[in-house]
Structures are given as structure tokens and as C-alpha cells.
PDBQT receptor file of N, H, CA, C and O in Angstrom, charges set to zero:
ATOM      1  N   MET A   1      83.384  93.816  77.245  1.00  0.00    +0.000 N 
ATOM      2  CA  MET A   1      84.258  92.870  78.207  1.00  0.00    +0.000 C 
ATOM      3  C   MET A   1      85.549  92.653  77.600  1.00  0.00    +0.000 C 
ATOM      4  O   MET A   1      85.665  92.509  76.383  1.00  0.00    +0.000 OA
ATOM      5  N   ALA A   2      86.526  92.624  78.403  1.00  0.00    +0.000 N 
ATOM      6  H   ALA A   2      86.432  92.741  79.392  1.00  0.00    +0.000 HD
ATOM      7  CA  ALA A   2      87.982  92.465  78.046  1.00  0.00    +0.000 C 
ATOM      8  C   ALA A   2      88.266  91.147  77.685  1.00  0.00    +0.000 C 
ATOM      9  O   ALA A   2      87.697  90.194  78.218  1.00  0.00    +0.000 OA
ATOM     10  N   ALA A   3      89.207  91.023  76.713  1.00  0.00    +0.000 N 
ATOM     11  H   ALA A   3      89.669  91.797  76.280  1.00  0.00    +0.000 HD
ATOM     12  CA  ALA A   3      89.703  89.713  76.361  1.00  0.00    +0.000 C 
ATOM     13  C   ALA A   3      90.481  89.005  77.359  1.00  0.00    +0.000 C 
ATOM     14  O   ALA A   3      91.031  89.718  78.199  1.00  0.00    +0.000 OA
ATOM     15  N   ALA A   4      90.641  87.754  77.443  1.00  0.00    +0.000 N 
ATOM     16  H   ALA A   4      90.195  87.175  76.761  1.00  0.00    +0.000 HD
ATOM     17  CA  ALA A   4      91.326  86.920  78.560  1.00  0.00    +0.000 C 
ATOM     18  C   ALA A   4      92.742  87.446  78.629  1.00  0.00    +0.000 C 
ATOM     19  O   ALA A   4      93.293  87.631  79.714  1.00  0.00    +0.000 OA
ATOM     20  N   ASP A   5      93.302  87.675  77.531  1.00  0.00    +0.000 N 
ATOM     21  H   ASP A   5      92.855  87.525  76.649  1.00  0.00    +0.000 HD
ATOM     22  CA  ASP A   5      94.853  88.074  77.589  1.00  0.00    +0.000 C 
ATOM     23  C   ASP A   5      95.050  89.363  77.847  1.00  0.00    +0.000 C 
ATOM     24  O   ASP A   5      96.223  89.704  78.000  1.00  0.00    +0.000 OA
ATOM     25  N   ASP A   6      94.028  90.357  77.957  1.00  0.00    +0.000 N 
ATOM     26  H   ASP A   6      93.076  90.080  77.832  1.00  0.00    +0.000 HD
ATOM     27  CA  ASP A   6      94.234  91.653  78.363  1.00  0.00    +0.000 C 
ATOM     28  C   ASP A   6      94.627  91.741  79.925  1.00  0.00    +0.000 C 
ATOM     29  O   ASP A   6      94.085  91.002  80.746  1.00  0.00    +0.000 OA
ATOM     30  N   GLU A   7      95.536  92.625  80.259  1.00  0.00    +0.000 N 
ATOM     31  H   GLU A   7      95.976  93.225  79.592  1.00  0.00    +0.000 HD
ATOM     32  CA  GLU A   7      95.846  92.757  81.678  1.00  0.00    +0.000 C 
ATOM     33  C   GLU A   7      95.553  94.129  82.075  1.00  0.00    +0.000 C 
ATOM     34  O   GLU A   7      95.957  95.130  81.483  1.00  0.00    +0.000 OA
ATOM     35  N   ILE A   8      94.733  94.102  83.245  1.00  0.00    +0.000 N 
ATOM     36  H   ILE A   8      94.405  93.289  83.726  1.00  0.00    +0.000 HD
ATOM     37  CA  ILE A   8      94.405  95.468  83.726  1.00  0.00    +0.000 C 
ATOM     38  C   ILE A   8      95.180  95.431  85.099  1.00  0.00    +0.000 C 
ATOM     39  O   ILE A   8      95.109  94.489  85.888  1.00  0.00    +0.000 OA
ATOM     40  N   THR A   9      96.007  96.691  85.306  1.00  0.00    +0.000 N 
ATOM     41  H   THR A   9      96.064  97.457  84.665  1.00  0.00    +0.000 HD
ATOM     42  CA  THR A   9      96.578  96.782  86.582  1.00  0.00    +0.000 C 
ATOM     43  C   THR A   9      95.901  98.089  87.232  1.00  0.00    +0.000 C 
ATOM     44  O   THR A   9      95.392  99.033  86.627  1.00  0.00    +0.000 OA
ATOM     45  N   TYR A  10      96.026  97.905  88.602  1.00  0.00    +0.000 N 
ATOM     46  H   TYR A  10      96.440  97.139  89.094  1.00  0.00    +0.000 HD
ATOM     47  CA  TYR A  10      95.615  98.998  89.480  1.00  0.00    +0.000 C 
ATOM     48  C   TYR A  10      96.539  99.389  90.411  1.00  0.00    +0.000 C 
ATOM     49  O   TYR A  10      97.169  98.482  90.955  1.00  0.00    +0.000 OA
ATOM     50  N   THR A  11      96.802 100.653  90.764  1.00  0.00    +0.000 N 
ATOM     51  H   THR A  11      96.291 101.390  90.322  1.00  0.00    +0.000 HD
ATOM     52  CA  THR A  11      97.663 101.102  91.768  1.00  0.00    +0.000 C 
ATOM     53  C   THR A  11      96.855 101.366  93.016  1.00  0.00    +0.000 C 
ATOM     54  O   THR A  11      95.887 102.127  93.003  1.00  0.00    +0.000 OA
ATOM     55  N   LEU A  12      97.286 100.698  94.140  1.00  0.00    +0.000 N 
ATOM     56  H   LEU A  12      98.072 100.081  94.150  1.00  0.00    +0.000 HD
ATOM     57  CA  LEU A  12      96.690 100.798  95.453  1.00  0.00    +0.000 C 
ATOM     58  C   LEU A  12      97.631 101.669  96.329  1.00  0.00    +0.000 C 
ATOM     59  O   LEU A  12      98.859 101.580  96.295  1.00  0.00    +0.000 OA
ATOM     60  N   PRO A  13      96.916 102.532  97.129  1.00  0.00    +0.000 N 
ATOM     61  CA  PRO A  13      97.718 103.429  98.201  1.00  0.00    +0.000 C 
ATOM     62  C   PRO A  13      98.408 102.455  99.139  1.00  0.00    +0.000 C 
ATOM     63  O   PRO A  13      97.973 101.326  99.363  1.00  0.00    +0.000 OA
ATOM     64  N   SER A  14      99.492 102.955  99.663  1.00  0.00    +0.000 N 
ATOM     65  H   SER A  14      99.846 103.872  99.481  1.00  0.00    +0.000 HD
ATOM     66  CA  SER A  14     100.101 102.049 100.702  1.00  0.00    +0.000 C 
ATOM     67  C   SER A  14      99.339 102.037 101.986  1.00  0.00    +0.000 C 
ATOM     68  O   SER A  14      98.442 102.852 102.203  1.00  0.00    +0.000 OA
ATOM     69  N   MET A  15      99.694 101.111 102.838  1.00  0.00    +0.000 N 
ATOM     70  H   MET A  15     100.422 100.449 102.662  1.00  0.00    +0.000 HD
ATOM     71  CA  MET A  15      99.046 100.997 104.212  1.00  0.00    +0.000 C 
ATOM     72  C   MET A  15      99.198 102.186 104.978  1.00  0.00    +0.000 C 
ATOM     73  O   MET A  15      98.276 102.525 105.720  1.00  0.00    +0.000 OA
ATOM     74  N   LEU A  16     100.285 102.896 104.896  1.00  0.00    +0.000 N 
ATOM     75  H   LEU A  16     101.034 102.620 104.293  1.00  0.00    +0.000 HD
ATOM     76  CA  LEU A  16     100.556 104.094 105.638  1.00  0.00    +0.000 C 
ATOM     77  C   LEU A  16      99.669 105.132 105.079  1.00  0.00    +0.000 C 
ATOM     78  O   LEU A  16      99.002 105.834 105.839  1.00  0.00    +0.000 OA
ATOM     79  N   GLU A  17      99.619 105.274 103.766  1.00  0.00    +0.000 N 
ATOM     80  H   GLU A  17     100.161 104.704 103.149  1.00  0.00    +0.000 HD
ATOM     81  CA  GLU A  17      98.559 106.343 103.296  1.00  0.00    +0.000 C 
ATOM     82  C   GLU A  17      97.150 106.079 103.660  1.00  0.00    +0.000 C 
ATOM     83  O   GLU A  17      96.387 107.000 103.954  1.00  0.00    +0.000 OA
ATOM     84  N   LEU A  18      96.718 104.587 103.644  1.00  0.00    +0.000 N 
ATOM     85  H   LEU A  18      97.337 103.839 103.406  1.00  0.00    +0.000 HD
ATOM     86  CA  LEU A  18      95.325 104.453 104.054  1.00  0.00    +0.000 C 
ATOM     87  C   LEU A  18      95.071 104.873 105.421  1.00  0.00    +0.000 C 
ATOM     88  O   LEU A  18      94.041 105.469 105.738  1.00  0.00    +0.000 OA
ATOM     89  N   ALA A  19      96.128 104.528 106.349  1.00  0.00    +0.000 N 
ATOM     90  H   ALA A  19      96.964 104.044 106.092  1.00  0.00    +0.000 HD
ATOM     91  CA  ALA A  19      96.038 104.723 107.766  1.00  0.00    +0.000 C 
ATOM     92  C   ALA A  19      95.801 106.370 107.998  1.00  0.00    +0.000 C 
ATOM     93  O   ALA A  19      94.988 106.851 108.787  1.00  0.00    +0.000 OA
ATOM     94  N   TYR A  20      96.657 107.072 107.170  1.00  0.00    +0.000 N 
ATOM     95  H   TYR A  20      97.317 106.681 106.529  1.00  0.00    +0.000 HD
ATOM     96  CA  TYR A  20      96.718 108.599 107.301  1.00  0.00    +0.000 C 
ATOM     97  C   TYR A  20      95.362 109.174 107.112  1.00  0.00    +0.000 C 
ATOM     98  O   TYR A  20      94.848 109.959 107.910  1.00  0.00    +0.000 OA
ATOM     99  N   HIS A  21      94.671 108.642 105.749  1.00  0.00    +0.000 N 
ATOM    100  H   HIS A  21      95.089 108.005 105.101  1.00  0.00    +0.000 HD
ATOM    101  CA  HIS A  21      93.479 109.178 105.322  1.00  0.00    +0.000 C 
ATOM    102  C   HIS A  21      92.305 108.666 106.353  1.00  0.00    +0.000 C 
ATOM    103  O   HIS A  21      91.215 109.237 106.292  1.00  0.00    +0.000 OA
ATOM    104  N   ALA A  22      92.485 107.693 107.220  1.00  0.00    +0.000 N 
ATOM    105  H   ALA A  22      93.370 107.230 107.270  1.00  0.00    +0.000 HD
ATOM    106  CA  ALA A  22      91.528 107.224 108.124  1.00  0.00    +0.000 C 
ATOM    107  C   ALA A  22      91.277 108.267 109.303  1.00  0.00    +0.000 C 
ATOM    108  O   ALA A  22      90.227 108.253 109.945  1.00  0.00    +0.000 OA
ATOM    109  N   PHE A  23      92.267 109.138 109.536  1.00  0.00    +0.000 N 
ATOM    110  H   PHE A  23      93.120 109.149 109.015  1.00  0.00    +0.000 HD
ATOM    111  CA  PHE A  23      92.177 110.140 110.627  1.00  0.00    +0.000 C 
ATOM    112  C   PHE A  23      91.364 111.395 110.033  1.00  0.00    +0.000 C 
ATOM    113  O   PHE A  23      91.274 111.652 108.832  1.00  0.00    +0.000 OA
ATOM    114  N   SER A  24      90.825 112.085 111.016  1.00  0.00    +0.000 N 
ATOM    115  H   SER A  24      90.898 111.877 111.991  1.00  0.00    +0.000 HD
ATOM    116  CA  SER A  24      90.032 113.280 110.688  1.00  0.00    +0.000 C 
ATOM    117  C   SER A  24      90.898 114.375 110.182  1.00  0.00    +0.000 C 
ATOM    118  O   SER A  24      92.099 114.323 110.449  1.00  0.00    +0.000 OA
ATOM    119  N   ARG A  25      90.426 115.359 109.484  1.00  0.00    +0.000 N 
ATOM    120  H   ARG A  25      89.451 115.401 109.267  1.00  0.00    +0.000 HD
ATOM    121  CA  ARG A  25      91.197 116.382 108.941  1.00  0.00    +0.000 C 
ATOM    122  C   ARG A  25      92.055 117.122 109.900  1.00  0.00    +0.000 C 
ATOM    123  O   ARG A  25      93.209 117.442 109.615  1.00  0.00    +0.000 OA
ATOM    124  N   GLU A  26      91.430 117.426 111.164  1.00  0.00    +0.000 N 
ATOM    125  H   GLU A  26      90.492 117.167 111.396  1.00  0.00    +0.000 HD
ATOM    126  CA  GLU A  26      92.237 118.042 112.219  1.00  0.00    +0.000 C 
ATOM    127  C   GLU A  26      93.310 117.177 112.741  1.00  0.00    +0.000 C 
ATOM    128  O   GLU A  26      94.391 117.637 113.111  1.00  0.00    +0.000 OA
ATOM    129  N   GLU A  27      93.013 115.918 112.773  1.00  0.00    +0.000 N 
ATOM    130  H   GLU A  27      92.135 115.544 112.473  1.00  0.00    +0.000 HD
ATOM    131  CA  GLU A  27      94.326 115.030 113.296  1.00  0.00    +0.000 C 
ATOM    132  C   GLU A  27      95.350 114.871 112.197  1.00  0.00    +0.000 C 
ATOM    133  O   GLU A  27      96.509 114.642 112.540  1.00  0.00    +0.000 OA
ATOM    134  N   ARG A  28      95.058 114.965 110.935  1.00  0.00    +0.000 N 
ATOM    135  H   ARG A  28      94.116 115.152 110.656  1.00  0.00    +0.000 HD
ATOM    136  CA  ARG A  28      95.966 115.086 109.850  1.00  0.00    +0.000 C 
ATOM    137  C   ARG A  28      96.831 116.259 109.837  1.00  0.00    +0.000 C 
ATOM    138  O   ARG A  28      98.007 116.176 109.483  1.00  0.00    +0.000 OA
ATOM    139  N   LYS A  29      96.255 117.415 110.236  1.00  0.00    +0.000 N 
ATOM    140  H   LYS A  29      95.300 117.482 110.524  1.00  0.00    +0.000 HD
ATOM    141  CA  LYS A  29      96.923 118.749 110.323  1.00  0.00    +0.000 C 
ATOM    142  C   LYS A  29      98.021 118.372 111.481  1.00  0.00    +0.000 C 
ATOM    143  O   LYS A  29      99.185 118.667 111.209  1.00  0.00    +0.000 OA
ATOM    144  N   TRP A  30      97.801 117.835 112.574  1.00  0.00    +0.000 N 
ATOM    145  H   TRP A  30      96.855 117.596 112.796  1.00  0.00    +0.000 HD
ATOM    146  CA  TRP A  30      98.714 117.678 113.482  1.00  0.00    +0.000 C 
ATOM    147  C   TRP A  30      99.766 116.751 113.012  1.00  0.00    +0.000 C 
ATOM    148  O   TRP A  30     100.929 117.067 113.261  1.00  0.00    +0.000 OA
ATOM    149  N   PHE A  31      99.546 115.719 112.408  1.00  0.00    +0.000 N 
ATOM    150  H   PHE A  31      98.601 115.462 112.206  1.00  0.00    +0.000 HD
ATOM    151  CA  PHE A  31     100.580 114.810 111.795  1.00  0.00    +0.000 C 
ATOM    152  C   PHE A  31     101.509 115.587 110.758  1.00  0.00    +0.000 C 
ATOM    153  O   PHE A  31     102.728 115.427 110.702  1.00  0.00    +0.000 OA
ATOM    154  N   ASP A  32     100.828 116.390 110.001  1.00  0.00    +0.000 N 
ATOM    155  H   ASP A  32      99.838 116.520 110.046  1.00  0.00    +0.000 HD
ATOM    156  CA  ASP A  32     101.493 117.108 109.036  1.00  0.00    +0.000 C 
ATOM    157  C   ASP A  32     102.496 118.119 109.602  1.00  0.00    +0.000 C 
ATOM    158  O   ASP A  32     103.394 118.564 108.888  1.00  0.00    +0.000 OA
ATOM    159  N   GLY A  33     102.350 118.475 110.854  1.00  0.00    +0.000 N 
ATOM    160  H   GLY A  33     101.620 118.113 111.434  1.00  0.00    +0.000 HD
ATOM    161  CA  GLY A  33     103.317 119.386 111.560  1.00  0.00    +0.000 C 
ATOM    162  C   GLY A  33     104.325 118.779 112.134  1.00  0.00    +0.000 C 
ATOM    163  O   GLY A  33     105.200 119.526 112.572  1.00  0.00    +0.000 OA
ATOM    164  N   LEU A  34     104.493 117.461 112.289  1.00  0.00    +0.000 N 
ATOM    165  H   LEU A  34     103.782 116.855 111.934  1.00  0.00    +0.000 HD
ATOM    166  CA  LEU A  34     105.494 116.678 112.900  1.00  0.00    +0.000 C 
ATOM    167  C   LEU A  34     106.715 116.728 111.856  1.00  0.00    +0.000 C 
ATOM    168  O   LEU A  34     106.609 116.576 110.639  1.00  0.00    +0.000 OA
ATOM    169  N   GLU A  35     107.832 116.959 112.536  1.00  0.00    +0.000 N 
ATOM    170  H   GLU A  35     107.918 117.082 113.524  1.00  0.00    +0.000 HD
ATOM    171  CA  GLU A  35     109.146 116.765 111.748  1.00  0.00    +0.000 C 
ATOM    172  C   GLU A  35     109.704 115.417 111.898  1.00  0.00    +0.000 C 
ATOM    173  O   GLU A  35     110.342 115.169 112.922  1.00  0.00    +0.000 OA
ATOM    174  N   VAL A  36     109.524 114.424 110.909  1.00  0.00    +0.000 N 
ATOM    175  H   VAL A  36     109.006 114.625 110.077  1.00  0.00    +0.000 HD
ATOM    176  CA  VAL A  36     109.972 113.190 110.960  1.00  0.00    +0.000 C 
ATOM    177  C   VAL A  36     110.718 112.805 109.722  1.00  0.00    +0.000 C 
ATOM    178  O   VAL A  36     110.453 113.375 108.664  1.00  0.00    +0.000 OA
ATOM    179  N   LEU A  37     111.662 111.848 109.787  1.00  0.00    +0.000 N 
ATOM    180  H   LEU A  37     111.877 111.385 110.647  1.00  0.00    +0.000 HD
ATOM    181  CA  LEU A  37     112.276 111.404 108.695  1.00  0.00    +0.000 C 
ATOM    182  C   LEU A  37     111.498 110.582 107.931  1.00  0.00    +0.000 C 
ATOM    183  O   LEU A  37     110.560 110.000 108.476  1.00  0.00    +0.000 OA
ATOM    184  N   PRO A  38     111.751 110.403 106.586  1.00  0.00    +0.000 N 
ATOM    185  CA  PRO A  38     110.950 109.438 105.783  1.00  0.00    +0.000 C 
ATOM    186  C   PRO A  38     111.317 108.098 106.063  1.00  0.00    +0.000 C 
ATOM    187  O   PRO A  38     112.517 107.828 106.118  1.00  0.00    +0.000 OA
ATOM    188  N   VAL A  39     110.385 107.136 106.266  1.00  0.00    +0.000 N 
ATOM    189  H   VAL A  39     109.411 107.355 106.221  1.00  0.00    +0.000 HD
ATOM    190  CA  VAL A  39     110.447 105.813 106.683  1.00  0.00    +0.000 C 
ATOM    191  C   VAL A  39     109.956 104.821 105.527  1.00  0.00    +0.000 C 
ATOM    192  O   VAL A  39     108.806 104.888 105.094  1.00  0.00    +0.000 OA
ATOM    193  N   ASP A  40     110.934 103.855 105.031  1.00  0.00    +0.000 N 
ATOM    194  H   ASP A  40     111.869 103.801 105.383  1.00  0.00    +0.000 HD
ATOM    195  CA  ASP A  40     110.316 102.972 104.027  1.00  0.00    +0.000 C 
ATOM    196  C   ASP A  40     109.692 101.752 104.800  1.00  0.00    +0.000 C 
ATOM    197  O   ASP A  40     110.410 100.833 105.195  1.00  0.00    +0.000 OA
ATOM    198  N   LEU A  41     108.386 101.773 104.994  1.00  0.00    +0.000 N 
ATOM    199  H   LEU A  41     107.804 102.519 104.672  1.00  0.00    +0.000 HD
ATOM    200  CA  LEU A  41     107.737 100.793 105.701  1.00  0.00    +0.000 C 
ATOM    201  C   LEU A  41     107.807  99.465 104.979  1.00  0.00    +0.000 C 
ATOM    202  O   LEU A  41     107.633  98.464 105.674  1.00  0.00    +0.000 OA
ATOM    203  N   GLN A  42     108.027  99.318 103.737  1.00  0.00    +0.000 N 
ATOM    204  H   GLN A  42     108.168 100.131 103.172  1.00  0.00    +0.000 HD
ATOM    205  CA  GLN A  42     108.074  98.110 103.047  1.00  0.00    +0.000 C 
ATOM    206  C   GLN A  42     109.370  97.196 103.554  1.00  0.00    +0.000 C 
ATOM    207  O   GLN A  42     109.323  95.979 103.731  1.00  0.00    +0.000 OA
ATOM    208  N   VAL A  43     110.379  97.928 103.722  1.00  0.00    +0.000 N 
ATOM    209  H   VAL A  43     110.417  98.917 103.578  1.00  0.00    +0.000 HD
ATOM    210  CA  VAL A  43     111.697  97.313 104.206  1.00  0.00    +0.000 C 
ATOM    211  C   VAL A  43     111.437  96.788 105.597  1.00  0.00    +0.000 C 
ATOM    212  O   VAL A  43     111.899  95.702 105.948  1.00  0.00    +0.000 OA
ATOM    213  N   CYS A  44     110.712  97.534 106.386  1.00  0.00    +0.000 N 
ATOM    214  H   CYS A  44     110.337  98.416 106.101  1.00  0.00    +0.000 HD
ATOM    215  CA  CYS A  44     110.352  97.141 107.803  1.00  0.00    +0.000 C 
ATOM    216  C   CYS A  44     109.566  95.819 107.855  1.00  0.00    +0.000 C 
ATOM    217  O   CYS A  44     109.841  94.845 108.556  1.00  0.00    +0.000 OA
ATOM    218  N   CYS A  45     108.482  95.956 106.944  1.00  0.00    +0.000 N 
ATOM    219  H   CYS A  45     108.258  96.747 106.374  1.00  0.00    +0.000 HD
ATOM    220  CA  CYS A  45     107.604  94.733 107.029  1.00  0.00    +0.000 C 
ATOM    221  C   CYS A  45     108.299  93.577 106.412  1.00  0.00    +0.000 C 
ATOM    222  O   CYS A  45     108.058  92.466 106.884  1.00  0.00    +0.000 OA
ATOM    223  N   GLU A  46     109.104  93.682 105.448  1.00  0.00    +0.000 N 
ATOM    224  H   GLU A  46     109.299  94.585 105.064  1.00  0.00    +0.000 HD
ATOM    225  CA  GLU A  46     109.932  92.585 104.912  1.00  0.00    +0.000 C 
ATOM    226  C   GLU A  46     110.774  91.909 105.940  1.00  0.00    +0.000 C 
ATOM    227  O   GLU A  46     110.952  90.692 105.980  1.00  0.00    +0.000 OA
ATOM    228  N   SER A  47     111.282  92.778 106.769  1.00  0.00    +0.000 N 
ATOM    229  H   SER A  47     111.138  93.767 106.736  1.00  0.00    +0.000 HD
ATOM    230  CA  SER A  47     112.229  92.309 107.856  1.00  0.00    +0.000 C 
ATOM    231  C   SER A  47     111.383  91.617 109.036  1.00  0.00    +0.000 C 
ATOM    232  O   SER A  47     111.877  90.736 109.740  1.00  0.00    +0.000 OA
ATOM    233  N   ILE A  48     110.265  92.016 109.172  1.00  0.00    +0.000 N 
ATOM    234  H   ILE A  48     109.864  92.732 108.601  1.00  0.00    +0.000 HD
ATOM    235  CA  ILE A  48     109.496  91.415 110.317  1.00  0.00    +0.000 C 
ATOM    236  C   ILE A  48     108.977  90.082 109.756  1.00  0.00    +0.000 C 
ATOM    237  O   ILE A  48     108.884  89.153 110.559  1.00  0.00    +0.000 OA
ATOM    238  N   PHE A  49     108.634  89.877 108.499  1.00  0.00    +0.000 N 
ATOM    239  H   PHE A  49     108.710  90.631 107.846  1.00  0.00    +0.000 HD
ATOM    240  CA  PHE A  49     108.189  88.671 107.945  1.00  0.00    +0.000 C 
ATOM    241  C   PHE A  49     109.347  87.749 107.923  1.00  0.00    +0.000 C 
ATOM    242  O   PHE A  49     109.108  86.571 108.190  1.00  0.00    +0.000 OA
ATOM    243  N   LYS A  50     110.635  88.115 107.632  1.00  0.00    +0.000 N 
ATOM    244  H   LYS A  50     110.829  89.072 107.416  1.00  0.00    +0.000 HD
ATOM    245  CA  LYS A  50     111.719  87.348 107.623  1.00  0.00    +0.000 C 
ATOM    246  C   LYS A  50     112.059  86.713 109.039  1.00  0.00    +0.000 C 
ATOM    247  O   LYS A  50     112.455  85.563 109.234  1.00  0.00    +0.000 OA
ATOM    248  N   ILE A  51     111.841  87.630 109.921  1.00  0.00    +0.000 N 
ATOM    249  H   ILE A  51     111.520  88.564 109.763  1.00  0.00    +0.000 HD
ATOM    250  CA  ILE A  51     112.260  87.253 111.404  1.00  0.00    +0.000 C 
ATOM    251  C   ILE A  51     111.220  86.170 111.858  1.00  0.00    +0.000 C 
ATOM    252  O   ILE A  51     111.587  85.171 112.476  1.00  0.00    +0.000 OA
ATOM    253  N   ILE A  52     109.982  86.389 111.548  1.00  0.00    +0.000 N 
ATOM    254  H   ILE A  52     109.683  87.201 111.046  1.00  0.00    +0.000 HD
ATOM    255  CA  ILE A  52     108.890  85.411 111.869  1.00  0.00    +0.000 C 
ATOM    256  C   ILE A  52     109.069  83.984 111.213  1.00  0.00    +0.000 C 
ATOM    257  O   ILE A  52     108.833  82.928 111.800  1.00  0.00    +0.000 OA
ATOM    258  N   LYS A  53     109.512  84.098 109.929  1.00  0.00    +0.000 N 
ATOM    259  H   LYS A  53     109.704  84.956 109.451  1.00  0.00    +0.000 HD
ATOM    260  CA  LYS A  53     109.724  82.943 109.110  1.00  0.00    +0.000 C 
ATOM    261  C   LYS A  53     110.843  82.135 109.716  1.00  0.00    +0.000 C 
ATOM    262  O   LYS A  53     110.770  80.923 109.917  1.00  0.00    +0.000 OA
ATOM    263  N   PHE A  54     111.986  82.970 110.020  1.00  0.00    +0.000 N 
ATOM    264  H   PHE A  54     112.045  83.955 109.857  1.00  0.00    +0.000 HD
ATOM    265  CA  PHE A  54     113.149  82.222 110.586  1.00  0.00    +0.000 C 
ATOM    266  C   PHE A  54     112.903  81.652 111.922  1.00  0.00    +0.000 C 
ATOM    267  O   PHE A  54     113.327  80.530 112.196  1.00  0.00    +0.000 OA
ATOM    268  N   ASN A  55     112.183  82.425 112.845  1.00  0.00    +0.000 N 
ATOM    269  H   ASN A  55     111.838  83.337 112.623  1.00  0.00    +0.000 HD
ATOM    270  CA  ASN A  55     111.857  81.859 114.160  1.00  0.00    +0.000 C 
ATOM    271  C   ASN A  55     110.825  80.725 114.052  1.00  0.00    +0.000 C 
ATOM    272  O   ASN A  55     110.924  79.845 114.907  1.00  0.00    +0.000 OA
ATOM    273  N   SER A  56     109.975  80.623 113.252  1.00  0.00    +0.000 N 
ATOM    274  H   SER A  56     109.895  81.338 112.557  1.00  0.00    +0.000 HD
ATOM    275  CA  SER A  56     108.999  79.503 112.977  1.00  0.00    +0.000 C 
ATOM    276  C   SER A  56     109.722  78.278 112.622  1.00  0.00    +0.000 C 
ATOM    277  O   SER A  56     109.477  77.229 113.217  1.00  0.00    +0.000 OA
ATOM    278  N   HIS A  57     110.699  78.356 111.581  1.00  0.00    +0.000 N 
ATOM    279  H   HIS A  57     110.897  79.209 111.098  1.00  0.00    +0.000 HD
ATOM    280  CA  HIS A  57     111.467  77.318 111.200  1.00  0.00    +0.000 C 
ATOM    281  C   HIS A  57     112.442  76.847 112.353  1.00  0.00    +0.000 C 
ATOM    282  O   HIS A  57     112.850  75.685 112.358  1.00  0.00    +0.000 OA
ATOM    283  N   ALA A  58     112.759  77.614 113.181  1.00  0.00    +0.000 N 
ATOM    284  H   ALA A  58     112.428  78.558 113.177  1.00  0.00    +0.000 HD
ATOM    285  CA  ALA A  58     113.740  77.321 114.228  1.00  0.00    +0.000 C 
ATOM    286  C   ALA A  58     112.906  76.812 115.482  1.00  0.00    +0.000 C 
ATOM    287  O   ALA A  58     113.527  76.536 116.508  1.00  0.00    +0.000 OA
ATOM    288  N   ASP A  59     111.572  76.681 115.443  1.00  0.00    +0.000 N 
ATOM    289  H   ASP A  59     111.067  76.906 114.609  1.00  0.00    +0.000 HD
ATOM    290  CA  ASP A  59     110.711  76.388 116.508  1.00  0.00    +0.000 C 
ATOM    291  C   ASP A  59     110.836  77.201 117.596  1.00  0.00    +0.000 C 
ATOM    292  O   ASP A  59     110.636  76.754 118.726  1.00  0.00    +0.000 OA
ATOM    293  N   ARG A  60     111.175  78.457 117.382  1.00  0.00    +0.000 N 
ATOM    294  H   ARG A  60     111.338  78.820 116.465  1.00  0.00    +0.000 HD
ATOM    295  CA  ARG A  60     111.228  79.594 118.538  1.00  0.00    +0.000 C 
ATOM    296  C   ARG A  60     110.017  80.468 118.547  1.00  0.00    +0.000 C 
ATOM    297  O   ARG A  60     109.765  81.206 119.500  1.00  0.00    +0.000 OA
ATOM    298  N   PHE A  61     109.215  80.375 117.403  1.00  0.00    +0.000 N 
ATOM    299  H   PHE A  61     109.420  79.775 116.630  1.00  0.00    +0.000 HD
ATOM    300  CA  PHE A  61     108.030  81.256 117.400  1.00  0.00    +0.000 C 
ATOM    301  C   PHE A  61     106.725  80.503 117.564  1.00  0.00    +0.000 C 
ATOM    302  O   PHE A  61     106.404  79.615 116.774  1.00  0.00    +0.000 OA
ATOM    303  N   GLN A  62     106.020  80.841 118.534  1.00  0.00    +0.000 N 
ATOM    304  H   GLN A  62     106.281  81.563 119.175  1.00  0.00    +0.000 HD
ATOM    305  CA  GLN A  62     104.657  80.124 118.750  1.00  0.00    +0.000 C 
ATOM    306  C   GLN A  62     103.556  81.295 118.646  1.00  0.00    +0.000 C 
ATOM    307  O   GLN A  62     103.226  82.002 119.598  1.00  0.00    +0.000 OA
ATOM    308  N   PRO A  63     103.080  81.382 117.438  1.00  0.00    +0.000 N 
ATOM    309  CA  PRO A  63     102.109  82.655 117.274  1.00  0.00    +0.000 C 
ATOM    310  C   PRO A  63     100.811  82.515 117.989  1.00  0.00    +0.000 C 
ATOM    311  O   PRO A  63     100.153  83.514 118.277  1.00  0.00    +0.000 OA
ATOM    312  N   CYS A  64     100.394  81.228 118.304  1.00  0.00    +0.000 N 
ATOM    313  H   CYS A  64     100.929  80.416 118.070  1.00  0.00    +0.000 HD
ATOM    314  CA  CYS A  64      99.177  80.844 118.893  1.00  0.00    +0.000 C 
ATOM    315  C   CYS A  64      99.166  80.710 120.263  1.00  0.00    +0.000 C 
ATOM    316  O   CYS A  64      98.097  80.463 120.821  1.00  0.00    +0.000 OA
ATOM    317  N   ASN A  65     100.331  80.850 120.987  1.00  0.00    +0.000 N 
ATOM    318  H   ASN A  65     101.199  81.051 120.534  1.00  0.00    +0.000 HD
ATOM    319  CA  ASN A  65     100.441  80.708 122.553  1.00  0.00    +0.000 C 
ATOM    320  C   ASN A  65     100.167  82.024 123.099  1.00  0.00    +0.000 C 
ATOM    321  O   ASN A  65     100.951  82.946 122.874  1.00  0.00    +0.000 OA
ATOM    322  N   ILE A  66      99.096  82.196 123.816  1.00  0.00    +0.000 N 
ATOM    323  H   ILE A  66      98.458  81.448 123.998  1.00  0.00    +0.000 HD
ATOM    324  CA  ILE A  66      98.695  83.520 124.546  1.00  0.00    +0.000 C 
ATOM    325  C   ILE A  66      98.632  83.163 125.971  1.00  0.00    +0.000 C 
ATOM    326  O   ILE A  66      97.895  82.256 126.359  1.00  0.00    +0.000 OA
ATOM    327  N   THR A  67      99.452  83.913 126.841  1.00  0.00    +0.000 N 
ATOM    328  H   THR A  67     100.050  84.649 126.526  1.00  0.00    +0.000 HD
ATOM    329  CA  THR A  67      99.421  83.591 128.271  1.00  0.00    +0.000 C 
ATOM    330  C   THR A  67      98.917  84.707 129.017  1.00  0.00    +0.000 C 
ATOM    331  O   THR A  67      98.813  84.636 130.241  1.00  0.00    +0.000 OA
TER     332      THR A  67
């Protein structure tokens, strides 16, 4: 058993990598053949969270209103 002051860190795969591996082997081959630019999804997600936070504080974002 590890002591309380020991730190154990784990490396988790990105959401994009997890989604990729959820596809079948044939589907992954199709995706591998696509010519796309690399995308940093972390920057994208951080931007979305900032927009949601800003709009929530400005009373312009109503996440629970479904019409």
C-alpha cells in the first residue's frame, strides 16, 4: 500500500483518441486515408467553455430551455 504522500499519476488518452478507437478497424482505415490538418481540440473546447461562461454571466445563455 502506498504512503499518503506518494503521488501516482496516470496518462489518459484524449477524447479524440478514445473516439477514434471506438470505430471498427475498417472505419479507422477510412479515417486514416483522409488528408486533414492537425487540430488542437483542447483550444477548441476551452473556447467553447469561455463562450458558455460569458453568455451565462450575461444572461444570454439558457442551457435548459428546449423549444
